[in-house]
N, C-alpha and C positions, 0 to 999 in steps of 0.2 A: 407778955411772953406767949408764944404760940405753943401748941401741944408738942410739936417735935422738939422744940427747945426745952420745954419742961421735962420731957422724958429723958433727953440727953443729960440735963442737969441733975436729974434724980438718980439715974442709973449709971451715968458716965459712959454709956455705950451709945453709938449712933443708932438711930431708929430707922428701920427699913420702911420706906413708903410703900403702901399698897398700890397696886396699879389702879388707875382710875378708868371708869367705863368710857368707851369711845362713842360719842354722839355724832351721827351723820345727819346733816340738814340738807335736804334736797329742795332747792329753791327755783323759782321762776321770776322773770322780770315783772316790775310794777305790781308787786304782791305785798300788801300791808301786813298780812298774816305771816309772811316769810320774814319781813323786817322785824316784827314783834318777836317771833321765835328766835331769830338770830341774836337780838339784843339780850334776851333772857339766857340763852345757852352760852353766849359769850361772857356774861357776868359770872355764870357758874364755872366756866372754864378758868376765868381769872382767879376764882376762889379755890381752884384745884379740885372741884367736885367731879369734873369730867374733862375729856379732851374733845375738841370740836373740829370737825371737818365739814366745810361747806361745799356743796356740789351743785353746779348749775344743771338744770334739766337739759340744757342745750349741749352739754359735754357728752363725750362717749360714755363716761361713768354714769352720768345722769340718765341717759337713755337706757342703759343697762338696768339701773335701779327702777325706772318706770316700768320696764318690761317685766321685771321680777316681782315687784310689789303692787303694781297697778293702783296707785293712790287715787282716791275719788276726787281729791283736791290738794292744793299745795298750801303749805309746805308738807313734806313727808319727813318725819323725824324717826331715825333708827337709833336705838341704843344697844350697843353691843352687837350690832348687825341685825337686830330684830326690830320690827316695826313697833314704835311707841304710840304713834298716832299720825293723823294727817289733818290738815286744816288748822284751826286755832290750837296752839300748844296748851295742853292740860298740865298746869304746874303741879296739881295734886297727883296726877299719874306719874309725872317725872319724879316728884319727891318720893313717892312710894317705891318706884323702881330703883332709885338710888339707895334708899334705906334698906331694901331687901338684900343687897349685897350679892345678888345672883347674876348681876349684869357685869360683863367684862368687855 
């Protein structure tokens, strides 16, 4: 039984889901770090920890993000619209950001 079902069974009231943080993954082609970050973020999105938007650097949105954030390397990961990191995804930093509850 998951937490939502447990809460409903105990209180009889539907449980409101908290909004999940939005992760934006800015990727480029032939990038193994991009593929690794995508796999991890997709797993977390499947578990409901975050919502995931993947943006190609070659798109209009991708060019806008590069101009705004000037990543030193790819991928660039934004969480709640703020840079979480670039290059290899730090799972510790991601965990800490998600635990903090300050990201939306």
